[in-house]
N, C-alpha and C positions, 0 to 999 in steps of 0.2 A: 639710355641714350637720349641726349638732348640734341634736337635740330635747331640751328639758327638759319632761317631762310634769308638769302641775299638776293636782291634783284637790282638791276641797274637803277641808280638814283637813290640808293639807301644812304642813310645817315651813318657815317663810318663809326663814330664814337658809340652810337647806340647798339651797334653790333659787336664791336671790338671789346668794349668794356665788359659786357655780360660774358663774352667768350673767355676773356682773361680771368674774370672772377671764378667761373666754372672750372677752368683748367687748373687754377691755383687750388681749388677744392678737390681736385682729382676726380672730377666728373667727367665721364665720357661724353664728349660734345663733338658735333661735326657742323661745319658751315655747309649749306646747300646752295649751289649757284643755280638759281631759278632761271636766269637769263644767259647761262653759259658757265663754263669753268672759270673764266675771268669776268669779275662783276666790277663795274665802275661805280664808285660812290658818288653822292651828290656833289662833292667837292673835286671830283675828277681823279681820285686815287683808285687805281686798279688793285683789286684784291683777288687772289686765287682761292677759290672755294675748295673745300676738302673733297666734296662729292658733288655729283649731278642728281637731278630728281629721280632718275631710274635706279639710283643706289640707295634711296631712302627705304628703310623697312619699317613698316607700320605693324608692330607685333608687341608682345608683352614687354619687351625691353625698352620700349619708349617711355621716357619719363616726362619730357616737356617739349613744347613747341614754342619757339622764340621769334617774334617778329619785330625787327627794328623798323623805325619810321624813316622819314625823309620823303622828298618828292623829286621825281615821280616814283621813287621806290615802293612806297605804300600802294600806289595804284597798280604797279607791276606785280607786287605780291598778290594783291586781291584777285587779279585776273589769271593767275597761274593755277592750273588744275592740281598740280602737286600740293600747293599750299592748301587749297580747299580740302583736298583728300585728307591731308595731315591734320587739319583743324577738325574735320568731321570725326576722324578716328579718335583723336585725342579727347575731344569733348565727349564722345560716346563711352569712352573708357574712364572718364574722370581724371585724366592726366592733366598736368600743369599747362596752362595757356598763358603766354606772357606776351605782352605787346607794349611798345613805348612810342611816345610822340603822336604821330598821325595814325600809326598802325592799330591802336585800340579800335579805330573806326571799322576795320575788317571784321573784328569780333562783333562789334555793334550791328553791322550789316547782316550778320548771321544770327542775330537775336540771342547771342550768348551772354549778353551783359544785363538782360532783363532782370530787375529786382536786385541787382548787385551794385555795390560801391565800385566806381571805376573813375578814371581820369584820363585825359589826353591833352595834346597841345592845345592852347587856347584857340578857339574857333572851330575845333572838331567836336565839341561837346554834344551838338545836336545829332551827330552821327553815332553816338553811343546809345542806341535805341533801348529805352526802357531802364537805363542805368540811373542810379543816384549818383550825381557828380560829387566826388570826394573833394575835400579841401587839401588833402595830402598830395605831396609830389609823387610818392610811390604808394600804392595801395594794393593789398591782397584781400580778396573776398573769395573764400573757398579755394578752388583750384585755378583762380584767375588772378594774375598780377598785371597791373597796368601802371604806367609812369608818364609823367608830363612831357619830358623832353631831354635833350642832349645833356643839360646840366646836372641831371640826376642819374646818368647812365651807370655810374659806379654803384650807387645806391640801388638801382634797379637790379643789376647783376648780383649784388649781395643779398637782396631779397629772394632772388631765385635760388641761391646757394642756401640760404636759410630754410627755404621751403623743401628743398631736396635733402639737405645734409644736416640740418639743425642750426640753432642759433649759435652754439659754441663754435662750429666751423665757420660760419659767417663772421662772427667776431674775431677769430683767429686770422682769417684772410684780411679783414678790415685793418687789424693791428699790423699785419705783415706789410701792407701797402702804405702805412702811415696815414690813414684816412681817419678824420675825426668821427 
């Protein structure tokens, strides 16, 4: 199970692209409405989440936690107890932690990026405590995947697919959507 956490003010493409890529790869994934069943994106689009925080199951079936960026979405994610609990559980179990745009700052504030390659939206690099700032737009270091921003949302999603399902599946999804 992959959980993509959504909070009011999230960047829509940074959530929907990974969701789409994962579902195309037939990965079980659910969006979690941190601020309610209907979550409003940073550009004003309402999105109905699959589940609410009380439906999240932190157990062996968990494969990954995904945090889209956006403002104030990232701040709303960071202050949500359910997100903090999911990150703590996933980090403790060595599960995949994925964040894009401003959201890698949430991982940085938890000191999960220390000694690792990571990237975030320009201006958030100082929030990636202890990380080596990558020159890449999407970077994986161990069980952590970070990405720079909305423009690399598909690549971010495909990197998550690759980490969970292998390069062949990621390449197949990339080809199916006609992405370079």
